C-alpha positions in Angstrom: 87.8 78.6 102.4 89.4 75.3 103.5 92.9 74.0 103.1 91.9 72.0 100.1 90.8 75.2 98.4 94.2 76.9 98.8 95.9 77.8 95.5 99.6 77.4 95.7 101.1 79.2 92.8 104.1 77.7 91.1 107.4 79.6 91.3 107.1 80.4 87.6 103.6 81.9 88.1 104.9 84.0 91.0 107.8 85.3 89.0 105.5 86.1 86.1 103.4 88.3 88.5 106.6 90.0 89.8 107.7 90.7 86.2 104.3 92.3 85.6 104.9 94.6 88.6 108.4 95.5 87.5 107.2 96.5 84.0 104.5 98.8 85.5 107.0 100.3 88.0 109.5 100.8 85.2 106.8 102.4 82.9 105.8 104.8 85.6 109.4 105.8 86.5 110.2 106.4 82.8 107.1 108.5 82.3 108.0 110.6 85.4 111.7 110.6 84.7 112.5 109.2 88.1 115.7 107.2 88.3 116.1 103.8 90.1 118.2 100.7 89.9 117.7 96.9 90.2 119.4 95.8 93.4 120.4 92.9 95.6 119.2 89.5 94.3 117.3 91.1 91.4 120.6 92.7 90.1 122.4 89.4 90.7 119.8 87.6 88.6 120.0 90.1 85.8 123.8 89.8 85.6 124.2 86.1 86.1 121.0 84.8 84.6 119.6 87.7 82.5 116.5 87.4 84.6 115.3 85.9 87.9 117.6 83.8 89.9 115.8 80.5 89.0 114.9 79.7 92.6 114.2 83.3 93.8 110.7 84.6 94.5 111.2 88.3 95.2 112.2 91.5 93.4 113.9 94.6 94.7 114.4 98.1 93.4 116.4 100.9 95.0 116.1 104.7 94.8 117.8 107.7 96.4 115.5 109.2 99.0 114.7 112.3 96.9 113.6 110.1 93.9 111.8 107.8 96.2 109.7 110.6 97.7 109.0 111.9 94.2 107.8 108.5 93.2 105.5 108.2 96.2 104.0 111.6 95.5 103.7 111.5 91.7 103.2 107.8 90.8 99.6 107.6 91.9 98.6 110.0 89.1 99.9 107.7 86.3 99.7 104.3 87.9 97.2 101.7 86.6 95.3 101.6 89.9 92.8 99.0 88.7 95.6 96.5 88.5 98.2 97.8 91.0 98.3 99.3 94.5 101.1 101.5 95.8 101.6 100.7 99.5 103.4 103.7 100.9 105.7 103.6 103.9 104.2 104.6 107.2 100.7 104.9 105.7 97.4 104.1 107.4 97.5 100.4 106.7 101.3 99.9 106.2 103.5 100.7 109.2 106.8 99.7 107.6 109.8 101.9 106.6 109.8 101.1 102.9 107.1 100.8 100.2 105.7 98.1 98.0 103.9 97.9 94.6 101.2 95.3 95.0 99.2 93.4 92.3 95.5 93.5 92.9 93.5 90.3 92.8 96.4 88.2 94.1 97.6 86.8 97.4 101.1 86.8 99.1 100.8 85.9 102.7 104.0 86.3 104.7 105.0 84.8 108.0 103.2 87.5 110.0 99.9 87.8 111.8 98.7 91.2 110.5 97.4 93.5 113.2 95.5 95.5 110.6 92.9 93.5 108.7 92.8 96.2 106.0 96.5 95.7 105.0 96.9 94.8 101.3 98.5 91.4 101.0 98.8 91.0 97.2 102.0 89.9 95.4 104.5 92.7 95.6 107.9 94.1 94.7 109.9 96.0 97.3 110.8 99.7 96.7 113.6 100.6 99.0 114.9 104.1 99.8 118.6 104.9 100.0 119.7 107.6 102.4 122.7 109.9 102.8 125.4 108.3 105.1 127.1 110.4 107.8 130.6 111.6 107.2 132.2 109.6 109.9 132.3 105.9 110.7 130.9 106.6 114.2 128.0 108.6 112.7 127.2 105.8 110.3 127.3 103.3 113.1 124.8 105.4 115.0 122.6 105.6 111.9 122.7 101.8 111.7 121.8 101.5 115.4 118.9 104.0 115.0 117.6 102.0 112.0 117.3 98.9 114.2 114.9 100.8 116.5 112.8 102.0 113.5 112.7 98.5 112.0 111.8 96.8 115.3 109.0 99.2 116.0 107.6 98.8 112.5 107.8 95.0 112.5 106.1 94.9 115.9 103.2 97.1 114.6 102.8 94.9 111.6 102.6 91.7 113.6 106.0 90.1 113.0 106.2 86.4 114.1 109.4 85.2 115.7 110.5 82.4 118.0 113.5 84.3 119.1 113.2 85.5 122.7 115.9 88.1 122.1 113.9 89.6 119.2 110.8 89.6 121.3 112.5 91.5 124.0 114.0 94.0 121.6 110.6 94.7 120.0 109.1 95.2 123.4 111.8 97.6 124.5 111.6 99.6 121.2 107.9 99.8 121.6 108.5 102.3 124.4 110.8 104.5 122.3 109.6 107.4 120.0 110.1 106.7 116.3 110.5 110.1 114.7 113.9 111.1 116.3 115.4 107.8 115.3 114.0 108.0 111.8 115.4 111.5 111.4 118.8 110.4 112.5 118.8 107.5 110.0 117.8 109.8 107.1 120.0 112.8 107.8 123.5 112.2 106.5 126.1 114.1 104.5 124.2 115.4 101.5 125.9 114.6 98.2 128.7 112.8 100.0 130.4 109.9 98.4 128.5 107.3 100.5 124.8 106.4 101.0 123.3 103.6 103.1 120.5 101.1 102.7 119.8 100.5 106.4 116.1 100.9 105.9 116.1 98.1 103.4 116.2 95.8 106.5 119.9 95.7 106.7 121.4 92.8 108.7 125.1 93.6 108.2 126.5 97.1 108.5 129.3 96.5 106.1 127.1 95.5 103.1 124.8 98.5 103.5 127.1 101.5 103.2 127.6 101.8 99.5 129.1 104.3 97.0 126.6 106.9 95.8 127.8 106.2 92.3 125.9 102.9 92.4 122.7 104.9 92.3 123.8 107.9 90.1 125.9 106.2 87.4 123.6 103.7 85.7 123.6 101.3 82.7 120.9 99.0 81.2 120.9 95.3 81.9 118.8 92.5 80.5 116.1 91.1 82.7 113.6 88.5 81.4 113.7 89.9 77.9 113.5 93.6 78.8 116.1 96.1 79.8 116.2 97.9 83.1 118.6 100.3 85.0 121.4 99.0 87.1 124.5 100.4 88.7 127.0 101.1 85.9 129.7 99.3 88.0 127.4 96.4 88.8 130.5 94.1 89.1 131.8 96.1 92.1 128.3 96.3 93.6 127.7 92.6 93.3 131.2 91.7 94.6 130.6 93.9 97.6 127.3 92.2 98.3 128.0 88.6 97.4 131.7 88.1 96.8 132.3 85.7 93.9 128.8 86.2 92.6 129.1 84.3 89.3 129.7 81.0 91.1 126.4 79.2 91.7 125.6 78.0 95.2 125.5 74.2 95.8 122.2 72.5 94.9 121.1 72.5 98.5 121.4 76.2 98.6 119.2 76.8 95.6 115.9 77.3 97.5 113.5 80.2 98.1 114.0 82.2 101.3 110.8 80.8 102.8 109.5 84.2 103.8 106.0 83.5 102.4 103.3 81.1 103.5 101.1 81.2 100.5 101.2 82.7 97.0 98.0 82.7 94.9 98.1 84.5 91.5 94.4 83.9 90.8 92.6 85.0 94.0 92.7 88.1 96.2 94.1 87.9 99.7 90.7 89.0 100.8 89.4 85.5 100.1 91.7 84.1 102.8 90.7 86.6 105.5 88.7 84.1 107.6 91.3 81.4 107.3 94.5 83.3 107.9 95.0 82.8 111.6 94.3 79.1 111.4 96.9 78.3 108.8 98.8 75.1 109.6 100.2 74.1 106.2 103.8 74.2 105.2 105.6 77.4 104.3 105.5 78.0 100.6 108.9 77.1 99.1 110.3 75.6 95.9 113.7 74.3 94.9 115.1 74.7 91.5 114.2 71.8 89.2 
């Protein structure tokens, strides 16, 4: 495959594929009676736009750890595995700390150089676990610090690309540390306490990732691209915590994709790009709102 053969999907095509994934995820969760909520930019899109943020190209769902583990265990029995692939956390070909639902027969290449050639790289939605927070601020800060070790080790094993010398040093240092004790510390908090955390959703800021448990346990339905999906009942408080004045649109120059992907192809499998992946020199896939 040459650069002239590359199939750059439009943002609308990418979003249509994401919506197909969400519908299947929602179907499986309803069949198994497993609760979840739309979260982050997906929740913002649902409330502000009744669908995708027009310039957004990802989709996030959030589950309490116990529900997340049930999903990973029970979903394969009812999932349409001809069309979809459940990429489980810390599995043979996926070293990361959260899971994805992938669309077979598609391509979504990210800014990484995968160390595992068998890693599925189809279009995906992110499935994030939410863990119990410790009862003290110090304990939560220690959970946050431990999550950074888990994240750094996982990104290094996946083949994360970075020009940051500091990040390279951190990944090299974390490579020497054992993962399990840090992961246990992150996941063991105050059971049924008032707060949970989303540190293993790749948290950058501590303050935006310790959230009230009720955001997960008290739910309502919101409209998203013509369907209805679960969301925190107090979505206003959730979105204000995450984004502040979330109903105000960013300036036009801020209405762009996050540029975390290199290529999206809704028509061909990532396997078709296997021989070309390491030689990619074309621009990062990104589109502004029209």
